[in-house]
GUTIFI-468261 format. One record per residue (C-alpha): residue number from 1; residue in three letters; x, y, z. Coordinates in pm, whole numbers, plus 50000, padded with zeros to 5 digits. Example, Ala and Ser with C-alpha at 12.3 -4.5 7.8 and 13.67 -1.06 7.14 Angstrom:
+------+------+-------+-------+-------+
: resi : resn :    xx :    yy :    zz :
+------+------+-------+-------+-------+
:    1 :  ALA : 51230 : 49550 : 50780 :
:    2 :  SER : 51367 : 49894 : 50714 :
+------+------+-------+-------+-------+
//
This chain:
+------+------+-------+-------+-------+
: resi : resn :    xx :    yy :    zz :
+------+------+-------+-------+-------+
:    1 :  MET : 32121 : 67720 : 53412 :
:    2 :  ASN : 32067 : 67449 : 53716 :
:    3 :  GLU : 32376 : 67262 : 53844 :
:    4 :  PRO : 32286 : 66872 : 53802 :
:    5 :  PRO : 32290 : 66672 : 54071 :
:    6 :  SER : 32616 : 66493 : 54193 :
:    7 :  GLY : 32680 : 66209 : 53907 :
:    8 :  GLN : 32536 : 66303 : 53630 :
:    9 :  GLU : 32511 : 66493 : 53338 :
:   10 :  PRO : 32445 : 66834 : 53260 :
:   11 :  ARG : 32143 : 66799 : 52988 :
:   12 :  PRO : 32168 : 67006 : 52682 :
:   13 :  ASP : 31949 : 67306 : 52599 :
:   14 :  PRO : 31754 : 67221 : 52305 :
:   15 :  TYR : 31708 : 67609 : 52230 :
:   16 :  GLN : 32085 : 67590 : 52210 :
:   17 :  GLN : 32289 : 67443 : 51868 :
:   18 :  PRO : 32616 : 67222 : 51994 :
:   19 :  TRP : 32898 : 67324 : 51963 :
:   20 :  GLY : 33149 : 67190 : 51670 :
:   21 :  GLN : 33518 : 67094 : 51609 :
:   22 :  GLY : 33589 : 67412 : 51787 :
:   23 :  SER : 33549 : 67693 : 51549 :
:   24 :  GLN : 33199 : 67809 : 51674 :
:   25 :  GLN : 33108 : 67962 : 51894 :
:   26 :  PRO : 32752 : 67874 : 52085 :
:   27 :  ARG : 32437 : 68162 : 51971 :
:   28 :  THR : 32323 : 68380 : 52163 :
:   29 :  GLY : 32042 : 68619 : 52096 :
:   30 :  ALA : 31863 : 68707 : 51777 :
:   31 :  ASP : 32100 : 68422 : 51533 :
:   32 :  ARG : 31981 : 68185 : 51808 :
:   33 :  GLN : 31762 : 67899 : 51601 :
:   34 :  TYR : 31477 : 67708 : 51789 :
:   35 :  PRO : 31364 : 67397 : 51696 :
:   36 :  PRO : 31041 : 67432 : 51470 :
:   37 :  VAL : 30673 : 67440 : 51604 :
:   38 :  GLY : 30472 : 67178 : 51491 :
:   39 :  GLY : 30755 : 66900 : 51450 :
:   40 :  ALA : 30904 : 66945 : 51129 :
:   41 :  PRO : 31292 : 66873 : 51137 :
:   42 :  TYR : 31533 : 67126 : 51035 :
:   43 :  GLY : 31617 : 67181 : 50676 :
:   44 :  ALA : 31240 : 66994 : 50598 :
:   45 :  ALA : 31047 : 67113 : 50404 :
:   46 :  PRO : 30661 : 67243 : 50577 :
:   47 :  PRO : 30407 : 67026 : 50477 :
:   48 :  ARG : 30203 : 67085 : 50199 :
:   49 :  ARG : 29877 : 67186 : 50221 :
:   50 :  LYS : 29597 : 67094 : 50019 :
:   51 :  ARG : 29418 : 67341 : 49730 :
:   52 :  ARG : 29054 : 67390 : 49776 :
:   53 :  LYS : 28925 : 67330 : 49411 :
:   54 :  TRP : 28546 : 67397 : 49462 :
:   55 :  PRO : 28644 : 67797 : 49467 :
:   56 :  TRP : 28776 : 67749 : 49089 :
:   57 :  VAL : 28526 : 67539 : 49032 :
:   58 :  LEU : 28240 : 67768 : 49122 :
:   59 :  LEU : 28390 : 68063 : 48994 :
:   60 :  GLY : 28431 : 67902 : 48623 :
:   61 :  LEU : 28068 : 67778 : 48678 :
:   62 :  VAL : 27951 : 68186 : 48774 :
:   63 :  LEU : 28182 : 68250 : 48417 :
:   64 :  LEU : 28020 : 68016 : 48184 :
:   65 :  ALA : 27631 : 68113 : 48309 :
:   66 :  ALA : 27782 : 68505 : 48236 :
:   67 :  GLY : 27876 : 68416 : 47950 :
:   68 :  GLY : 27558 : 68227 : 47840 :
:   69 :  CYS : 27312 : 68540 : 47921 :
:   70 :  ALA : 27556 : 68732 : 47724 :
:   71 :  ALA : 27520 : 68544 : 47442 :
:   72 :  VAL : 27089 : 68500 : 47444 :
:   73 :  ILE : 27086 : 68845 : 47482 :
:   74 :  ALA : 27282 : 68955 : 47200 :
:   75 :  VAL : 27102 : 68718 : 46974 :
:   76 :  ILE : 26740 : 68869 : 47109 :
:   77 :  SER : 26915 : 69206 : 47056 :
:   78 :  HIS : 26981 : 69128 : 46707 :
:   79 :  GLU : 26652 : 68950 : 46633 :
:   80 :  VAL : 26481 : 69218 : 46762 :
:   81 :  SER : 26593 : 69464 : 46498 :
:   82 :  LYS : 26638 : 69215 : 46239 :
:   83 :  GLU : 26374 : 69342 : 45941 :
:   84 :  VAL : 26217 : 69026 : 45731 :
:   85 :  THR : 26078 : 68990 : 45344 :
:   86 :  VAL : 25722 : 68807 : 45376 :
:   87 :  GLU : 25617 : 68671 : 45017 :
:   88 :  TYR : 25267 : 68566 : 45007 :
:   89 :  ALA : 25102 : 68395 : 44652 :
:   90 :  VAL : 24856 : 68180 : 44534 :
:   91 :  THR : 24825 : 68054 : 44193 :
:   92 :  GLY : 24572 : 67799 : 44039 :
:   93 :  ASP : 24300 : 67865 : 43812 :
:   94 :  ALA : 24035 : 67878 : 44079 :
:   95 :  ARG : 23815 : 68203 : 44018 :
:   96 :  ASP : 23691 : 68479 : 44352 :
:   97 :  VAL : 23944 : 68318 : 44516 :
:   98 :  THR : 23893 : 68471 : 44939 :
:   99 :  ILE : 24270 : 68531 : 45033 :
:  100 :  ALA : 24316 : 68645 : 45427 :
:  101 :  TYR : 24684 : 68725 : 45553 :
:  102 :  SER : 24823 : 68804 : 45815 :
:  103 :  PHE : 25212 : 68867 : 46005 :
:  104 :  TRP : 25337 : 68997 : 46325 :
:  105 :  ASN : 25551 : 69337 : 46348 :
:  106 :  ASP : 25644 : 69524 : 46625 :
:  107 :  ASP : 25276 : 69650 : 46677 :
:  108 :  GLY : 25139 : 69278 : 46771 :
:  109 :  ILE : 24936 : 69117 : 46419 :
:  110 :  SER : 24848 : 69295 : 46167 :
:  111 :  SER : 24553 : 69141 : 45932 :
:  112 :  ARG : 24408 : 69172 : 45571 :
:  113 :  SER : 24131 : 69014 : 45411 :
:  114 :  GLU : 24098 : 69024 : 45032 :
:  115 :  THR : 23881 : 68873 : 44698 :
:  116 :  VAL : 24076 : 68826 : 44387 :
:  117 :  LYS : 23868 : 68713 : 44102 :
:  118 :  LYS : 24151 : 68584 : 43868 :
:  119 :  LEU : 24439 : 68466 : 43987 :
:  120 :  PRO : 24778 : 68480 : 44001 :
:  121 :  TRP : 24803 : 68724 : 44340 :
:  122 :  ARG : 25133 : 68825 : 44555 :
:  123 :  LYS : 25169 : 69060 : 44823 :
:  124 :  THR : 25505 : 69123 : 44970 :
:  125 :  VAL : 25523 : 69270 : 45292 :
:  126 :  LYS : 25853 : 69330 : 45524 :
:  127 :  THR : 25869 : 69331 : 45857 :
:  128 :  LYS : 26030 : 69415 : 46201 :
:  129 :  GLY : 26015 : 69248 : 46576 :
:  130 :  PHE : 26090 : 68937 : 46765 :
:  131 :  THR : 25828 : 68792 : 46665 :
:  132 :  LYS : 25775 : 68752 : 46310 :
:  133 :  GLY : 25570 : 68538 : 46080 :
:  134 :  GLY : 25184 : 68517 : 46043 :
:  135 :  SER : 24963 : 68265 : 45820 :
:  136 :  LEU : 24772 : 68275 : 45472 :
:  137 :  LEU : 24401 : 68108 : 45454 :
:  138 :  ILE : 24295 : 68078 : 45062 :
:  139 :  SER : 23897 : 67973 : 45018 :
:  140 :  LEU : 23799 : 67907 : 44688 :
:  141 :  SER : 23381 : 67999 : 44582 :
:  142 :  GLY : 23103 : 67769 : 44559 :
:  143 :  SER : 23260 : 67763 : 44166 :
:  144 :  GLY : 23604 : 67518 : 44244 :
:  145 :  GLY : 23879 : 67521 : 44061 :
:  146 :  THR : 24248 : 67512 : 44228 :
:  147 :  ALA : 24450 : 67729 : 44458 :
:  148 :  THR : 24806 : 67662 : 44559 :
:  149 :  CYS : 24921 : 67927 : 44886 :
:  150 :  SER : 25288 : 67986 : 44903 :
:  151 :  VAL : 25447 : 68202 : 45155 :
:  152 :  THR : 25854 : 68229 : 45158 :
:  153 :  VAL : 26039 : 68443 : 45411 :
:  154 :  ASP : 26344 : 68596 : 45346 :
:  155 :  ASN : 26445 : 68306 : 45070 :
:  156 :  ASP : 26374 : 68016 : 45258 :
:  157 :  PRO : 26236 : 67765 : 45170 :
:  158 :  PRO : 25838 : 67819 : 45085 :
:  159 :  LYS : 25552 : 67704 : 45305 :
:  160 :  THR : 25239 : 67558 : 45060 :
:  161 :  SER : 24927 : 67412 : 45088 :
:  162 :  THR : 24626 : 67303 : 44779 :
:  163 :  ALA : 24273 : 67382 : 44810 :
:  164 :  SER : 24097 : 67179 : 44531 :
:  165 :  GLY : 23705 : 67205 : 44437 :
:  166 :  PRO : 23390 : 67409 : 44550 :
:  167 :  SER : 23479 : 67620 : 44881 :
:  168 :  ALA : 23744 : 67418 : 44936 :
:  169 :  ALA : 24016 : 67626 : 45177 :
:  170 :  ALA : 24416 : 67599 : 45278 :
:  171 :  THR : 24605 : 67716 : 45505 :
:  172 :  CYS : 24979 : 67821 : 45429 :
:  173 :  SER : 25147 : 67899 : 45823 :
:  174 :  GLY : 25471 : 67823 : 46072 :
:  175 :  PHE : 25722 : 68052 : 45975 :
+------+------+-------+-------+-------+
//
């Protein structure tokens, strides 16, 4: 330590604690306390860092999207393997009715056609696959009469339509 010019008091060492009431010795070496960097006084808590919220929001959105995709895949896989029963029915007093029906299955669409001399007529088909349903079309002959088509899928409410008169037609679809 340099000696101060005459008439001035020596400057205190900033790296050394002041002496106490005679019971403390000056600190040296490893036990010496240095003033903190950044200007925080001794004993004060360091300033709190702001926590970033966007990583947590991003993580939440990613987890939400992954959960949604998993739910969609689960629903689709369940629907693909689900078997449904489609019941076609035609009732009424018409004679010589042409009936054409179709349904979707794993191989695509299957279509059948029949001419029925006397009603009622019923057909039950079991199908499996993601795309289910089909259509039922009835055509009355020139002799007329009335016929009602009805399609029921797995005990849901039936889709119905009625044809009356010579050469009339009706379609049940949208199931």
